C-alpha positions as CSV (number, residue, x, y, z in Angstrom):
1,M,-11.6,14.3,-8.1
2,G,-12.7,11.0,-9.7
3,T,-10.3,8.1,-9.8
4,L,-8.8,7.1,-13.1
5,E,-10.5,4.3,-15.1
6,R,-9.0,1.0,-14.2
7,G,-7.1,-1.0,-16.9
8,T,-8.1,-4.6,-17.6
9,G,-5.2,-6.2,-19.4
10,S,-1.9,-6.0,-21.1
11,V,-3.2,-4.2,-24.2
12,R,-4.5,-1.3,-22.1
13,A,-1.2,-1.2,-20.2
14,A,0.7,-1.0,-23.5
15,I,-1.6,1.8,-24.7
16,C,-1.0,3.7,-21.5
17,L,2.7,3.3,-21.8
18,V,2.9,4.5,-25.4
19,A,0.6,7.5,-24.6
20,S,2.7,8.5,-21.6
21,L,6.0,8.4,-23.4
22,A,4.6,10.4,-26.2
23,A,3.4,13.0,-23.8
24,A,6.7,13.0,-22.0
25,S,8.5,14.0,-25.2
26,T,6.4,17.2,-25.3
27,L,7.7,19.8,-22.9
28,T,5.7,22.7,-21.5
29,A,7.3,26.1,-22.2
30,G,9.9,26.8,-19.5
31,E,10.5,23.2,-18.6
32,T,13.8,21.3,-19.0
33,T,14.4,17.5,-18.9
34,I,16.7,16.3,-16.1
35,D,18.3,13.2,-17.7
36,R,20.4,10.6,-16.0
37,Q,23.7,12.6,-16.5
38,S,22.1,15.5,-14.7
39,L,21.2,13.5,-11.6
40,C,23.3,12.7,-8.5
41,V,22.0,9.3,-7.4
42,T,22.8,8.9,-3.7
43,K,21.0,5.6,-3.2
44,G,19.9,2.8,-5.5
45,E,20.2,2.8,-9.3
46,I,18.4,4.8,-12.0
47,G,18.6,3.5,-15.6
48,S,18.8,5.6,-18.7
49,R,16.4,5.4,-21.6
50,Q,16.0,7.2,-25.0
51,G,14.9,10.8,-24.9
52,G,16.2,11.5,-21.4
53,R,13.7,9.1,-19.8
54,L,14.6,7.2,-16.7
55,A,13.9,3.7,-15.4
56,I,13.7,2.6,-11.7
57,E,13.5,-1.1,-10.8
58,G,15.0,-1.3,-7.2
59,P,13.2,-0.9,-3.9
60,E,15.0,2.3,-2.7
61,V,16.1,5.2,-4.9
62,R,17.2,8.7,-3.9
63,A,18.6,11.4,-6.3
64,V,19.0,15.1,-6.6
65,A,19.6,17.4,-9.6
66,L,23.1,18.4,-10.4
67,V,21.9,21.6,-12.1
68,A,20.3,24.6,-10.4
69,T,16.7,25.2,-11.2
70,A,13.6,26.9,-9.8
71,Q,11.9,25.0,-7.0
72,A,9.3,23.4,-9.3
73,A,9.6,19.9,-10.6
74,E,7.5,17.2,-12.3
75,M,7.5,13.4,-12.7
76,R,5.7,12.0,-15.7
77,F,5.7,8.3,-15.1
78,V,4.3,4.9,-16.0
79,Y,3.8,2.8,-12.9
80,R,5.1,-0.7,-13.5
81,G,4.1,-2.2,-10.2
82,A,6.1,-3.5,-7.2
83,S,9.9,-3.2,-7.3
84,A,12.3,-6.1,-7.6
85,G,12.7,-6.7,-3.9
86,T,11.2,-4.9,-1.0
87,K,12.7,-2.5,1.5
88,P,10.7,-1.6,4.6
89,L,10.9,2.0,5.9
90,G,12.7,2.8,9.2
91,S,9.4,2.3,11.0
92,G,9.1,-1.2,9.6
93,E,6.2,-0.3,7.3
94,V,6.3,-1.5,3.7
95,R,5.1,1.5,1.6
96,R,4.9,1.9,-2.2
97,Q,5.4,5.5,-3.0
98,L,7.2,8.0,-5.2
99,G,7.8,11.7,-4.9
100,L,9.6,14.9,-5.4
101,K,12.3,16.6,-3.3
102,L,12.5,20.3,-2.9
103,R,15.2,22.4,-1.2
104,A,17.2,19.2,-0.9
105,Q,20.2,20.5,1.0
106,N,21.3,17.0,2.1
107,S,19.9,13.8,3.5
108,C,18.8,15.5,6.8
109,N,17.3,18.7,5.5
110,V,14.7,18.5,2.7
111,V,11.1,19.0,1.8
112,Y,9.2,15.9,0.5
113,V,6.1,15.7,-1.7
114,M,5.2,12.0,-1.7
115,W,2.5,10.2,-3.7
116,R,1.7,7.2,-1.6
117,I,0.2,4.3,-3.6
118,E,0.0,1.5,-1.0
119,P,-1.1,0.6,1.6
120,E,-3.1,3.9,1.6
121,A,-3.4,6.2,-1.4
122,K,-2.7,9.8,-0.5
123,L,-0.5,12.8,-1.0
124,V,1.7,13.7,1.9
125,V,4.0,16.7,2.3
126,S,6.7,16.6,4.9
127,I,9.7,18.6,6.1
128,K,12.8,16.8,7.3
129,R,14.8,19.2,9.4
130,N,17.9,18.3,11.4
131,P,20.0,21.4,12.1
132,G,23.7,20.9,11.9
133,Q,23.4,17.4,10.5
134,E,24.1,16.4,6.9
135,L,24.5,12.6,6.5
136,H,21.9,9.8,6.9
137,A,24.3,8.2,9.5
138,Q,23.7,11.3,11.7
139,C,20.0,11.9,11.4
140,G,18.5,8.6,10.2
141,T,14.8,8.9,10.0
142,H,14.5,11.6,12.6
143,G,13.2,15.2,12.1
144,Y,10.2,14.5,9.9
145,T,7.1,16.7,10.3
146,N,4.0,16.3,8.1
147,V,2.4,19.5,6.9
148,K,-1.3,20.0,7.0
149,P,-2.7,21.5,3.7
150,G,-4.9,24.5,3.4
151,R,-6.8,22.7,0.7
152,H,-6.5,19.2,-0.7
153,R,-8.2,16.6,-2.8
154,A,-7.8,12.8,-3.3
155,V,-5.1,11.6,-5.6
156,P,-6.0,9.4,-8.6
157,H,-5.9,5.7,-8.5
158,V,-2.6,4.1,-9.6
159,E,-2.3,0.6,-10.9
160,P,0.4,-1.2,-13.0
161,G,0.5,0.1,-16.5
162,S,-1.2,3.4,-15.7
163,A,0.4,6.7,-16.6
164,H,0.4,9.7,-14.3
165,R,2.0,13.1,-13.5
166,L,3.1,14.6,-10.2
167,R,4.1,18.2,-10.1
168,A,5.1,20.5,-7.2
169,E,5.7,24.3,-7.2
170,L,7.3,26.0,-4.2
171,R,7.2,29.8,-4.3
172,G,8.7,31.2,-1.1
173,R,6.8,29.1,1.5
174,E,3.7,28.6,-0.6
175,L,3.4,25.1,-2.1
176,R,1.1,23.8,-4.8
177,V,0.9,20.2,-5.8
178,F,-0.8,18.7,-8.9
179,A,-1.6,15.1,-9.8
180,D,-2.5,14.4,-13.5
181,G,-2.8,18.2,-14.0
182,E,-5.3,18.7,-11.2
183,P,-4.5,20.5,-7.9
184,V,-4.4,18.0,-5.0
185,W,-2.5,19.9,-2.2
186,E,-2.1,23.6,-1.4
187,G,-0.6,25.1,1.7
188,T,2.0,27.2,3.5
189,L,5.2,25.5,4.8
190,G,6.7,26.5,8.1
191,P,9.5,29.1,8.4
192,E,12.0,26.4,9.1
193,I,12.4,25.7,5.4
194,E,14.1,29.1,5.1
195,E,17.0,27.7,7.2
196,F,18.1,25.3,4.4
197,D,18.2,25.2,0.6
198,G,19.2,22.9,-2.2
199,P,18.2,21.4,-5.6
200,V,15.1,19.5,-6.6
201,G,15.2,15.7,-6.7
202,L,13.3,12.5,-6.5
203,R,12.6,9.6,-4.2
204,T,11.0,6.2,-4.7
205,D,10.2,3.3,-2.3
206,N,9.3,-0.2,-3.5
207,V,8.0,0.8,-7.0
208,R,9.1,0.2,-10.6
209,L,8.7,3.2,-12.9
210,E,9.6,4.5,-16.3
211,L,9.6,8.3,-16.1
212,Q,10.7,11.6,-17.3
213,Y,11.9,14.1,-14.7
214,L,11.4,17.8,-15.5
215,A,12.2,21.0,-13.7
216,D,11.3,24.7,-14.4
217,E,14.0,26.6,-16.3
218,G,12.9,29.9,-14.7
219,R,15.2,31.9,-12.5
220,P,17.2,29.3,-10.5
221,D,16.7,29.2,-6.8
222,P,19.8,31.0,-5.3
223,G,20.6,28.0,-3.1
224,A,19.7,25.2,-5.5
225,T,23.2,24.1,-6.0
226,L,24.3,20.7,-4.7
227,S,26.8,21.0,-1.9
228,A,30.3,19.7,-2.2
229,G,29.6,17.2,0.5
230,M,26.6,15.7,-1.3
231,R,28.5,15.6,-4.6
232,K,30.9,13.1,-3.0
233,K,27.9,10.8,-2.4
234,C,26.9,10.6,-6.1
235,G,26.9,7.0,-7.2
236,G,26.9,5.8,-3.6
237,Q,24.6,3.2,-2.1
238,G,24.2,4.3,1.5
239,E,23.1,8.0,1.5
240,G,19.3,7.6,1.9
241,D,16.9,9.8,3.8
């Protein structure tokens, strides 16, 4: 997969933004927009824009859908650059990344599909599994396992002002990930994901974005309803993962 052509100024950035927002207003059959009112934000803040679009400015954002959907979601975003402020990961690394949550039962049991931008550009799928634990205070950053793909390709280059799409489709244990409409990761997740379930969601670290978040309308995943315990964390600032 070739990298996207690099922008060279504010005019190009503005063109990318307009084109992306126009594309975001056109839904594929079977997709629905998850707007701000349909999100449970458990850490950070997400702003609301016209047409169901979202804005992220802060260094650490976590959210899950309040509505049950299929385990397929997409972010159509314009990357604005580094966030206002920086928050290192639990390991101490400063990483700029954005991604999708699948089967997000709680902060301790979730599947991540992360598009890393800096310091190394790549697509990483990981399972966070901590049986019997629900809150970040219990599991912290423990329980992560990165999943090796069966097939993969490099992700496109991302720079401030550029527009992109990240989509993930989980059918049973088979996962397919697309970046800008092209397949970049395909593989089978371990049987441990069948031990937990929950809605789709999103995560960002140290990036600024304007985006539209979409999920498939298809038959809702039977377990894709946010738990009562997690609903209590909506609007909170401390329930990260």
